[in-house]
VMD Tcl script that builds the backbone (N, CA, C; Angstrom):
set m [mol new atoms 465]
animate dup $m
set s [atomselect $m all]
$s set {name element resname resid chain x y z} {
  {N N MET 1 A -30.528 -28.358 11.330}
  {CA C MET 1 A -30.767 -27.066 10.725}
  {C C MET 1 A -29.476 -26.250 10.630}
  {N N LYS 2 A -28.668 -26.341 11.688}
  {CA C LYS 2 A -27.407 -25.609 11.708}
  {C C LYS 2 A -26.448 -26.137 10.642}
  {N N ASN 3 A -26.434 -27.464 10.496}
  {CA C ASN 3 A -25.569 -28.078 9.485}
  {C C ASN 3 A -26.015 -27.701 8.073}
  {N N LEU 4 A -27.310 -27.557 7.873}
  {CA C LEU 4 A -27.830 -27.196 6.568}
  {C C LEU 4 A -27.387 -25.783 6.184}
  {N N LYS 5 A -27.424 -24.845 7.128}
  {CA C LYS 5 A -26.965 -23.479 6.865}
  {C C LYS 5 A -25.477 -23.476 6.523}
  {N N PHE 6 A -24.701 -24.239 7.276}
  {CA C PHE 6 A -23.265 -24.325 7.030}
  {C C PHE 6 A -22.995 -24.902 5.644}
  {N N LEU 7 A -23.722 -25.936 5.285}
  {CA C LEU 7 A -23.565 -26.576 3.984}
  {C C LEU 7 A -23.927 -25.607 2.850}
  {N N LEU 8 A -25.001 -24.836 3.024}
  {CA C LEU 8 A -25.396 -23.876 2.001}
  {C C LEU 8 A -24.357 -22.766 1.834}
  {N N ILE 9 A -23.798 -22.315 2.935}
  {CA C ILE 9 A -22.760 -21.284 2.860}
  {C C ILE 9 A -21.540 -21.816 2.130}
  {N N LEU 10 A -21.116 -23.036 2.454}
  {CA C LEU 10 A -19.965 -23.624 1.765}
  {C C LEU 10 A -20.232 -23.796 0.269}
  {N N MET 11 A -21.429 -24.276 -0.074}
  {CA C MET 11 A -21.761 -24.455 -1.488}
  {C C MET 11 A -21.766 -23.119 -2.213}
  {N N PHE 12 A -22.273 -22.076 -1.566}
  {CA C PHE 12 A -22.290 -20.751 -2.188}
  {C C PHE 12 A -20.884 -20.226 -2.403}
  {N N MET 13 A -20.019 -20.391 -1.401}
  {CA C MET 13 A -18.651 -19.877 -1.515}
  {C C MET 13 A -17.877 -20.577 -2.621}
  {N N PHE 14 A -18.006 -21.885 -2.709}
  {CA C PHE 14 A -17.251 -22.615 -3.724}
  {C C PHE 14 A -17.909 -22.521 -5.095}
  {N N GLY 15 A -19.195 -22.271 -5.121}
  {CA C GLY 15 A -19.917 -22.194 -6.381}
  {C C GLY 15 A -19.793 -20.849 -7.068}
  {N N CYS 16 A -19.500 -19.802 -6.328}
  {CA C CYS 16 A -19.497 -18.472 -6.937}
  {C C CYS 16 A -18.102 -18.028 -7.370}
  {N N GLY 17 A -17.106 -18.853 -7.250}
  {CA C GLY 17 A -15.766 -18.490 -7.692}
  {C C GLY 17 A -15.008 -17.655 -6.691}
  {N N TYR 18 A -15.221 -17.883 -5.419}
  {CA C TYR 18 A -14.526 -17.140 -4.371}
  {C C TYR 18 A -13.023 -17.379 -4.487}
  {N N ASN 19 A -12.259 -16.299 -4.417}
  {CA C ASN 19 A -10.805 -16.387 -4.474}
  {C C ASN 19 A -10.234 -15.361 -3.505}
  {N N PRO 20 A -9.399 -15.770 -2.552}
  {CA C PRO 20 A -8.865 -14.806 -1.592}
  {C C PRO 20 A -7.990 -13.758 -2.269}
  {N N ILE 21 A -8.071 -12.511 -1.779}
  {CA C ILE 21 A -7.314 -11.414 -2.370}
  {C C ILE 21 A -5.832 -11.542 -2.046}
  {N N TYR 22 A -5.519 -11.819 -0.785}
  {CA C TYR 22 A -4.127 -11.868 -0.343}
  {C C TYR 22 A -3.627 -13.307 -0.309}
  {N N GLN 23 A -3.607 -13.928 -1.453}
  {CA C GLN 23 A -3.137 -15.295 -1.546}
  {C C GLN 23 A -1.620 -15.262 -1.681}
  {N N THR 24 A -0.899 -15.904 -0.754}
  {CA C THR 24 A 0.554 -15.792 -0.724}
  {C C THR 24 A 1.250 -16.622 -1.796}
  {N N ASN 25 A 0.650 -17.706 -2.249}
  {CA C ASN 25 A 1.320 -18.556 -3.226}
  {C C ASN 25 A 0.874 -18.248 -4.654}
  {N N GLN 26 A 0.296 -17.089 -4.877}
  {CA C GLN 26 A -0.182 -16.716 -6.188}
  {C C GLN 26 A 0.998 -16.426 -7.121}
  {N N LYS 27 A 0.929 -16.938 -8.337}
  {CA C LYS 27 A 1.984 -16.721 -9.334}
  {C C LYS 27 A 1.780 -15.364 -9.978}
  {N N ASN 28 A 2.785 -14.541 -9.929}
  {CA C ASN 28 A 2.714 -13.219 -10.526}
  {C C ASN 28 A 3.121 -13.295 -11.986}
  {N N ASN 29 A 2.413 -12.535 -12.810}
  {CA C ASN 29 A 2.598 -12.583 -14.246}
  {C C ASN 29 A 3.529 -11.483 -14.745}
  {N N PHE 30 A 4.180 -10.777 -13.850}
  {CA C PHE 30 A 5.074 -9.720 -14.285}
  {C C PHE 30 A 6.251 -9.585 -13.327}
  {N N LYS 31 A 7.254 -8.869 -13.829}
  {CA C LYS 31 A 8.487 -8.669 -13.074}
  {C C LYS 31 A 8.828 -7.187 -13.084}
  {N N ILE 32 A 9.317 -6.692 -11.964}
  {CA C ILE 32 A 9.790 -5.315 -11.896}
  {C C ILE 32 A 11.289 -5.339 -12.136}
  {N N ASN 33 A 11.713 -4.636 -13.177}
  {CA C ASN 33 A 13.121 -4.638 -13.566}
  {C C ASN 33 A 13.900 -3.569 -12.798}
  {N N THR 34 A 13.547 -2.321 -12.982}
  {CA C THR 34 A 14.246 -1.231 -12.299}
  {C C THR 34 A 13.246 -0.422 -11.480}
  {N N ILE 35 A 13.723 0.098 -10.371}
  {CA C ILE 35 A 12.902 0.932 -9.495}
  {C C ILE 35 A 13.598 2.281 -9.332}
  {N N LYS 36 A 12.892 3.334 -9.699}
  {CA C LYS 36 A 13.371 4.695 -9.483}
  {C C LYS 36 A 12.446 5.333 -8.458}
  {N N TYR 37 A 13.027 6.132 -7.569}
  {CA C TYR 37 A 12.175 6.762 -6.573}
  {C C TYR 37 A 12.662 8.163 -6.256}
  {N N SER 38 A 11.715 8.972 -5.819}
  {CA C SER 38 A 12.006 10.337 -5.394}
  {C C SER 38 A 11.040 10.696 -4.268}
  {N N GLY 39 A 11.358 11.757 -3.567}
  {CA C GLY 39 A 10.511 12.175 -2.460}
  {C C GLY 39 A 11.068 11.704 -1.133}
  {N N ASN 40 A 10.198 11.243 -0.258}
  {CA C ASN 40 A 10.567 10.823 1.081}
  {C C ASN 40 A 11.337 9.507 1.035}
  {N N LYS 41 A 12.596 9.552 1.408}
  {CA C LYS 41 A 13.482 8.385 1.304}
  {C C LYS 41 A 13.045 7.237 2.214}
  {N N LYS 42 A 12.617 7.550 3.432}
  {CA C LYS 42 A 12.217 6.519 4.395}
  {C C LYS 42 A 10.997 5.740 3.896}
  {N N ILE 43 A 10.020 6.444 3.368}
  {CA C ILE 43 A 8.816 5.786 2.850}
  {C C ILE 43 A 9.172 4.921 1.645}
  {N N ASN 44 A 9.978 5.461 0.734}
  {CA C ASN 44 A 10.359 4.705 -0.462}
  {C C ASN 44 A 11.112 3.433 -0.112}
  {N N GLN 45 A 12.049 3.509 0.825}
  {CA C GLN 45 A 12.807 2.318 1.204}
  {C C GLN 45 A 11.918 1.267 1.849}
  {N N SER 46 A 10.947 1.697 2.655}
  {CA C SER 46 A 10.015 0.743 3.270}
  {C C SER 46 A 9.181 0.033 2.215}
  {N N ILE 47 A 8.698 0.785 1.237}
  {CA C ILE 47 A 7.883 0.197 0.178}
  {C C ILE 47 A 8.716 -0.755 -0.674}
  {N N ILE 48 A 9.906 -0.329 -1.053}
  {CA C ILE 48 A 10.758 -1.156 -1.908}
  {C C ILE 48 A 11.124 -2.471 -1.219}
  {N N SER 49 A 11.400 -2.417 0.078}
  {CA C SER 49 A 11.744 -3.652 0.793}
  {C C SER 49 A 10.573 -4.630 0.822}
  {N N LYS 50 A 9.347 -4.111 0.775}
  {CA C LYS 50 A 8.172 -4.981 0.827}
  {C C LYS 50 A 7.738 -5.487 -0.543}
  {N N ILE 51 A 8.211 -4.869 -1.622}
  {CA C ILE 51 A 7.817 -5.340 -2.957}
  {C C ILE 51 A 8.980 -5.996 -3.692}
  {N N GLU 52 A 10.016 -6.365 -2.972}
  {CA C GLU 52 A 11.175 -7.040 -3.579}
  {C C GLU 52 A 10.798 -8.349 -4.254}
  {N N LYS 53 A 9.700 -8.975 -3.824}
  {CA C LYS 53 A 9.293 -10.264 -4.405}
  {C C LYS 53 A 9.015 -10.145 -5.897}
  {N N PHE 54 A 8.655 -8.947 -6.365}
  {CA C PHE 54 A 8.369 -8.762 -7.780}
  {C C PHE 54 A 9.632 -8.622 -8.616}
  {N N LYS 55 A 10.774 -8.395 -7.992}
  {CA C LYS 55 A 12.031 -8.310 -8.739}
  {C C LYS 55 A 12.608 -9.689 -9.024}
  {N N LYS 56 A 12.188 -10.691 -8.252}
  {CA C LYS 56 A 12.760 -12.031 -8.367}
  {C C LYS 56 A 11.958 -12.941 -9.283}
  {N N ASN 57 A 10.866 -12.451 -9.865}
  {CA C ASN 57 A 10.025 -13.277 -10.721}
  {C C ASN 57 A 10.686 -13.535 -12.069}
  {N N ASP 58 A 10.341 -14.664 -12.646}
  {CA C ASP 58 A 10.706 -14.954 -14.026}
  {C C ASP 58 A 9.426 -14.869 -14.847}
  {N N ALA 59 A 9.182 -13.721 -15.449}
  {CA C ALA 59 A 7.942 -13.502 -16.182}
  {C C ALA 59 A 8.242 -12.834 -17.512}
  {N N LYS 60 A 7.280 -12.934 -18.410}
  {CA C LYS 60 A 7.434 -12.344 -19.740}
  {C C LYS 60 A 7.222 -10.834 -19.710}
  {N N ASN 61 A 6.335 -10.390 -18.856}
  {CA C ASN 61 A 6.007 -8.964 -18.781}
  {C C ASN 61 A 6.938 -8.279 -17.787}
  {N N ILE 62 A 7.808 -7.430 -18.308}
  {CA C ILE 62 A 8.805 -6.741 -17.478}
  {C C ILE 62 A 8.451 -5.266 -17.417}
  {N N PHE 63 A 8.454 -4.723 -16.199}
  {CA C PHE 63 A 8.069 -3.338 -15.973}
  {C C PHE 63 A 9.181 -2.559 -15.281}
  {N N ASP 64 A 9.194 -1.250 -15.546}
  {CA C ASP 64 A 10.001 -0.309 -14.778}
  {C C ASP 64 A 9.052 0.413 -13.829}
  {N N LEU 65 A 9.501 0.633 -12.605}
  {CA C LEU 65 A 8.665 1.239 -11.574}
  {C C LEU 65 A 9.245 2.587 -11.165}
  {N N ASP 66 A 8.391 3.601 -11.150}
  {CA C ASP 66 A 8.756 4.925 -10.647}
  {C C ASP 66 A 7.877 5.223 -9.439}
  {N N LEU 67 A 8.504 5.533 -8.318}
  {CA C LEU 67 A 7.789 5.883 -7.085}
  {C C LEU 67 A 8.094 7.323 -6.717}
  {N N GLU 68 A 7.074 8.025 -6.297}
  {CA C GLU 68 A 7.247 9.371 -5.773}
  {C C GLU 68 A 6.382 9.460 -4.523}
  {N N SER 69 A 7.003 9.771 -3.389}
  {CA C SER 69 A 6.255 9.768 -2.135}
  {C C SER 69 A 6.395 11.095 -1.403}
  {N N PHE 70 A 5.329 11.421 -0.683}
  {CA C PHE 70 A 5.280 12.649 0.102}
  {C C PHE 70 A 4.705 12.352 1.475}
  {N N LYS 71 A 5.185 13.068 2.459}
  {CA C LYS 71 A 4.669 12.959 3.824}
  {C C LYS 71 A 4.334 14.369 4.291}
  {N N LYS 72 A 3.093 14.542 4.752}
  {CA C LYS 72 A 2.655 15.837 5.257}
  {C C LYS 72 A 2.075 15.652 6.653}
  {N N GLU 73 A 2.435 16.547 7.532}
  {CA C GLU 73 A 1.868 16.534 8.879}
  {C C GLU 73 A 1.220 17.894 9.115}
  {N N ASN 74 A -0.095 17.900 9.224}
  {CA C ASN 74 A -0.846 19.137 9.381}
  {C C ASN 74 A -1.417 19.236 10.794}
  {N N ILE 75 A -1.524 20.455 11.300}
  {CA C ILE 75 A -2.162 20.701 12.584}
  {C C ILE 75 A -3.658 20.864 12.332}
  {N N ILE 76 A -4.439 20.063 13.038}
  {CA C ILE 76 A -5.894 20.126 12.881}
  {C C ILE 76 A -6.497 21.133 13.859}
  {N N SER 77 A -6.067 21.062 15.117}
  {CA C SER 77 A -6.620 21.973 16.118}
  {C C SER 77 A -5.551 22.371 17.132}
  {N N LYS 78 A -5.816 23.502 17.790}
  {CA C LYS 78 A -4.905 24.014 18.811}
  {C C LYS 78 A -5.669 24.221 20.112}
  {N N ASP 79 A -4.931 24.208 21.224}
  {CA C ASP 79 A -5.561 24.466 22.523}
  {C C ASP 79 A -5.625 25.975 22.786}
  {N N LYS 80 A -6.046 26.333 23.986}
  {CA C LYS 80 A -6.204 27.753 24.335}
  {C C LYS 80 A -4.894 28.521 24.302}
  {N N LYS 81 A -3.783 27.840 24.575}
  {CA C LYS 81 A -2.473 28.488 24.591}
  {C C LYS 81 A -1.851 28.614 23.202}
  {N N GLY 82 A -2.456 27.991 22.224}
  {CA C GLY 82 A -1.920 28.043 20.867}
  {C C GLY 82 A -1.055 26.851 20.512}
  {N N ASN 83 A -0.945 25.882 21.421}
  {CA C ASN 83 A -0.178 24.667 21.137}
  {C C ASN 83 A -1.050 23.678 20.352}
  {N N ALA 84 A -0.425 22.929 19.479}
  {CA C ALA 84 A -1.159 21.950 18.676}
  {C C ALA 84 A -1.701 20.845 19.575}
  {N N SER 85 A -2.992 20.539 19.433}
  {CA C SER 85 A -3.592 19.471 20.235}
  {C C SER 85 A -3.926 18.241 19.391}
  {N N SER 86 A -4.089 18.406 18.089}
  {CA C SER 86 A -4.297 17.239 17.223}
  {C C SER 86 A -3.690 17.512 15.844}
  {N N TYR 87 A -3.244 16.434 15.239}
  {CA C TYR 87 A -2.547 16.481 13.956}
  {C C TYR 87 A -3.212 15.536 12.970}
  {N N LYS 88 A -2.836 15.686 11.714}
  {CA C LYS 88 A -3.229 14.730 10.679}
  {C C LYS 88 A -1.989 14.403 9.861}
  {N N LEU 89 A -1.674 13.114 9.781}
  {CA C LEU 89 A -0.538 12.639 9.004}
  {C C LEU 89 A -1.069 12.130 7.665}
  {N N VAL 90 A -0.500 12.624 6.564}
  {CA C VAL 90 A -0.926 12.241 5.217}
  {C C VAL 90 A 0.281 11.690 4.474}
  {N N LEU 91 A 0.132 10.461 3.949}
  {CA C LEU 91 A 1.150 9.851 3.087}
  {C C LEU 91 A 0.569 9.724 1.688}
  {N N GLU 92 A 1.325 10.163 0.702}
  {CA C GLU 92 A 0.906 10.073 -0.687}
  {C C GLU 92 A 2.013 9.402 -1.483}
  {N N VAL 93 A 1.644 8.369 -2.234}
  {CA C VAL 93 A 2.595 7.654 -3.078}
  {C C VAL 93 A 2.039 7.612 -4.492}
  {N N ASN 94 A 2.804 8.162 -5.430}
  {CA C ASN 94 A 2.452 8.108 -6.849}
  {C C ASN 94 A 3.268 6.994 -7.496}
  {N N LEU 95 A 2.583 6.111 -8.193}
  {CA C LEU 95 A 3.214 4.936 -8.784}
  {C C LEU 95 A 3.032 4.983 -10.294}
  {N N ILE 96 A 4.110 4.753 -11.028}
  {CA C ILE 96 A 4.055 4.674 -12.489}
  {C C ILE 96 A 4.761 3.389 -12.917}
  {N N LEU 97 A 4.031 2.511 -13.582}
  {CA C LEU 97 A 4.579 1.270 -14.122}
  {C C LEU 97 A 4.631 1.392 -15.642}
  {N N THR 98 A 5.788 1.116 -16.222}
  {CA C THR 98 A 5.961 1.189 -17.669}
  {C C THR 98 A 6.376 -0.185 -18.184}
  {N N ASN 99 A 5.596 -0.728 -19.107}
  {CA C ASN 99 A 5.909 -2.016 -19.708}
  {C C ASN 99 A 7.075 -1.848 -20.664}
  {N N LYS 100 A 8.120 -2.662 -20.492}
  {CA C LYS 100 A 9.330 -2.542 -21.312}
  {C C LYS 100 A 9.071 -2.903 -22.778}
  {N N LYS 101 A 8.211 -3.896 -23.028}
  {CA C LYS 101 A 7.973 -4.345 -24.404}
  {C C LYS 101 A 7.003 -3.438 -25.148}
  {N N SER 102 A 5.835 -3.234 -24.568}
  {CA C SER 102 A 4.784 -2.503 -25.288}
  {C C SER 102 A 4.798 -1.007 -25.023}
  {N N GLY 103 A 5.443 -0.578 -23.964}
  {CA C GLY 103 A 5.455 0.837 -23.623}
  {C C GLY 103 A 4.190 1.295 -22.922}
  {N N LYS 104 A 3.301 0.379 -22.604}
  {CA C LYS 104 A 2.053 0.710 -21.919}
  {C C LYS 104 A 2.361 1.205 -20.510}
  {N N ILE 105 A 1.682 2.277 -20.099}
  {CA C ILE 105 A 1.946 2.898 -18.803}
  {C C ILE 105 A 0.712 2.774 -17.910}
  {N N PHE 106 A 0.943 2.328 -16.677}
  {CA C PHE 106 A -0.095 2.256 -15.657}
  {C C PHE 106 A 0.279 3.219 -14.538}
  {N N THR 107 A -0.655 4.074 -14.133}
  {CA C THR 107 A -0.393 5.010 -13.038}
  {C C THR 107 A -1.449 4.850 -11.954}
  {N N LYS 108 A -1.047 5.123 -10.732}
  {CA C LYS 108 A -1.969 5.038 -9.594}
  {C C LYS 108 A -1.437 5.923 -8.481}
  {N N LYS 109 A -2.353 6.593 -7.792}
  {CA C LYS 109 A -2.004 7.427 -6.648}
  {C C LYS 109 A -2.618 6.790 -5.398}
  {N N PHE 110 A -1.781 6.575 -4.395}
  {CA C PHE 110 A -2.225 6.006 -3.125}
  {C C PHE 110 A -2.103 7.086 -2.049}
  {N N ILE 111 A -3.204 7.360 -1.363}
  {CA C ILE 111 A -3.204 8.371 -0.304}
  {C C ILE 111 A -3.809 7.751 0.957}
  {N N LYS 112 A -3.095 7.894 2.055}
  {CA C LYS 112 A -3.585 7.446 3.364}
  {C C LYS 112 A -3.473 8.607 4.336}
  {N N GLU 113 A -4.531 8.793 5.142}
  {CA C GLU 113 A -4.558 9.851 6.148}
  {C C GLU 113 A -4.876 9.247 7.500}
  {N N SER 114 A -4.306 9.850 8.539}
  {CA C SER 114 A -4.582 9.383 9.897}
  {C C SER 114 A -4.479 10.551 10.879}
  {N N PRO 115 A -5.577 10.885 11.543}
  {CA C PRO 115 A -5.513 11.923 12.578}
  {C C PRO 115 A -5.048 11.325 13.907}
  {N N PHE 116 A -4.393 12.138 14.719}
  {CA C PHE 116 A -3.978 11.691 16.052}
  {C C PHE 116 A -3.835 12.897 16.962}
  {N N ASN 117 A -3.950 12.639 18.261}
  {CA C ASN 117 A -3.861 13.699 19.268}
  {C C ASN 117 A -2.431 13.873 19.743}
  {N N SER 118 A -2.135 15.072 20.206}
  {CA C SER 118 A -0.826 15.388 20.737}
  {C C SER 118 A -0.640 14.744 22.116}
  {N N MET 119 A 0.598 14.613 22.527}
  {CA C MET 119 A 0.935 14.058 23.842}
  {C C MET 119 A 1.898 15.006 24.537}
  {N N ASP 120 A 1.916 14.932 25.853}
  {CA C ASP 120 A 2.837 15.773 26.622}
  {C C ASP 120 A 4.279 15.328 26.429}
  {N N ASN 121 A 4.500 14.026 26.399}
  {CA C ASN 121 A 5.838 13.473 26.231}
  {C C ASN 121 A 6.169 13.431 24.733}
  {N N LYS 122 A 7.121 14.226 24.304}
  {CA C LYS 122 A 7.461 14.329 22.882}
  {C C LYS 122 A 8.083 13.049 22.334}
  {N N PHE 123 A 8.817 12.307 23.174}
  {CA C PHE 123 A 9.402 11.036 22.728}
  {C C PHE 123 A 8.292 10.046 22.393}
  {N N GLU 124 A 7.296 9.937 23.280}
  {CA C GLU 124 A 6.168 9.035 23.033}
  {C C GLU 124 A 5.383 9.483 21.797}
  {N N LEU 125 A 5.258 10.791 21.610}
  {CA C LEU 125 A 4.562 11.305 20.438}
  {C C LEU 125 A 5.288 10.907 19.153}
  {N N ASN 126 A 6.618 11.015 19.146}
  {CA C ASN 126 A 7.392 10.610 17.963}
  {C C ASN 126 A 7.285 9.112 17.714}
  {N N GLN 127 A 7.313 8.306 18.772}
  {CA C GLN 127 A 7.155 6.855 18.623}
  {C C GLN 127 A 5.774 6.535 18.052}
  {N N TYR 128 A 4.764 7.227 18.549}
  {CA C TYR 128 A 3.398 7.009 18.075}
  {C C TYR 128 A 3.275 7.397 16.597}
  {N N LYS 129 A 3.872 8.519 16.205}
  {CA C LYS 129 A 3.858 8.942 14.800}
  {C C LYS 129 A 4.552 7.913 13.912}
  {N N ASN 130 A 5.683 7.369 14.395}
  {CA C ASN 130 A 6.394 6.344 13.618}
  {C C ASN 130 A 5.549 5.093 13.439}
  {N N ASN 131 A 4.834 4.682 14.486}
  {CA C ASN 131 A 3.961 3.508 14.377}
  {C C ASN 131 A 2.822 3.751 13.400}
  {N N ILE 132 A 2.239 4.936 13.463}
  {CA C ILE 132 A 1.162 5.273 12.524}
  {C C ILE 132 A 1.693 5.249 11.092}
  {N N GLU 133 A 2.886 5.795 10.885}
  {CA C GLU 133 A 3.481 5.827 9.552}
  {C C GLU 133 A 3.753 4.417 9.026}
  {N N LYS 134 A 4.266 3.546 9.886}
  {CA C LYS 134 A 4.516 2.157 9.466}
  {C C LYS 134 A 3.218 1.467 9.070}
  {N N ASN 135 A 2.163 1.675 9.852}
  {CA C ASN 135 A 0.868 1.063 9.531}
  {C C ASN 135 A 0.314 1.595 8.213}
  {N N MET 136 A 0.467 2.882 7.985}
  {CA C MET 136 A -0.020 3.467 6.740}
  {C C MET 136 A 0.765 2.945 5.538}
  {N N ILE 137 A 2.068 2.778 5.701}
  {CA C ILE 137 A 2.883 2.219 4.620}
  {C C ILE 137 A 2.461 0.784 4.322}
  {N N SER 138 A 2.181 0.006 5.351}
  {CA C SER 138 A 1.716 -1.370 5.142}
  {C C SER 138 A 0.395 -1.392 4.376}
  {N N LYS 139 A -0.510 -0.478 4.700}
  {CA C LYS 139 A -1.781 -0.406 3.977}
  {C C LYS 139 A -1.567 0.001 2.523}
  {N N ILE 140 A -0.639 0.911 2.284}
  {CA C ILE 140 A -0.340 1.317 0.909}
  {C C ILE 140 A 0.233 0.142 0.123}
  {N N VAL 141 A 1.113 -0.639 0.741}
  {CA C VAL 141 A 1.690 -1.806 0.062}
  {C C VAL 141 A 0.603 -2.836 -0.242}
  {N N GLN 142 A -0.356 -3.021 0.670}
  {CA C GLN 142 A -1.476 -3.925 0.399}
  {C C GLN 142 A -2.280 -3.431 -0.797}
  {N N ASP 143 A -2.524 -2.129 -0.859}
  {CA C ASP 143 A -3.242 -1.564 -1.998}
  {C C ASP 143 A -2.436 -1.719 -3.289}
  {N N MET 144 A -1.113 -1.610 -3.192}
  {CA C MET 144 A -0.262 -1.809 -4.365}
  {C C MET 144 A -0.344 -3.251 -4.843}
  {N N ASP 145 A -0.383 -4.212 -3.914}
  {CA C ASP 145 A -0.534 -5.622 -4.293}
  {C C ASP 145 A -1.839 -5.837 -5.056}
  {N N ILE 146 A -2.902 -5.219 -4.579}
  {CA C ILE 146 A -4.190 -5.330 -5.273}
  {C C ILE 146 A -4.089 -4.712 -6.665}
  {N N PHE 147 A -3.427 -3.564 -6.770}
  {CA C PHE 147 A -3.231 -2.909 -8.063}
  {C C PHE 147 A -2.413 -3.792 -9.005}
  {N N PHE 148 A -1.349 -4.412 -8.491}
  {CA C PHE 148 A -0.537 -5.307 -9.319}
  {C C PHE 148 A -1.353 -6.500 -9.798}
  {N N ASN 149 A -2.210 -7.052 -8.932}
  {CA C ASN 149 A -3.048 -8.170 -9.337}
  {C C ASN 149 A -4.057 -7.732 -10.396}
  {N N THR 150 A -4.547 -6.508 -10.297}
  {CA C THR 150 A -5.476 -5.980 -11.314}
  {C C THR 150 A -4.767 -5.831 -12.647}
  {N N ILE 151 A -3.535 -5.361 -12.614}
  {CA C ILE 151 A -2.759 -5.220 -13.850}
  {C C ILE 151 A -2.529 -6.576 -14.502}
  {N N GLN 152 A -2.285 -7.597 -13.691}
  {CA C GLN 152 A -2.062 -8.938 -14.236}
  {C C GLN 152 A -3.274 -9.385 -15.053}
  {N N ASN 153 A -4.467 -9.000 -14.601}
  {CA C ASN 153 A -5.675 -9.376 -15.349}
  {C C ASN 153 A -5.782 -8.622 -16.658}
  {N N ASP 154 A -5.164 -7.439 -16.752}
  {CA C ASP 154 A -5.211 -6.636 -17.976}
  {C C ASP 154 A -4.150 -7.040 -18.995}
  {N N LEU 155 A -3.159 -7.828 -18.588}
  {CA C LEU 155 A -2.061 -8.171 -19.500}
  {C C LEU 155 A -2.466 -9.215 -20.502}
}
mol reanalyze $m
mol bondsrecalc $m
mol representation Tube
mol addrep $m
């Protein structure tokens, strides 16, 4: 009975056209020619270093990329003394892709938010904020990969 369930699951997965989203050996149908960026320099450099694979492609569809990023840190709540007890970190990345041949423009806004509590040790708090920021940037890059794969289907 257990083998039958396993067999049915396998048949369903292969029969319905299952395809992993984060496939590493997937051939990309486009190339990023130039990258322009403005806003938060640290966020832009992190994103650009992670999407360098699109600059090395040999593809017919060539795009120019414009990035604009913002980082906001808001105080959510304060304690009785008026000191901040919790924060919210917001990263926003605006992406504009312009096709060099057709002039077609694709735009997308990526926003990630993460609340966190304050700490007594300011060094540990800064380290924690940096880790949260790195994780949020990684999630934004994953979302950008999905967006790029969606664009490939539209080309």
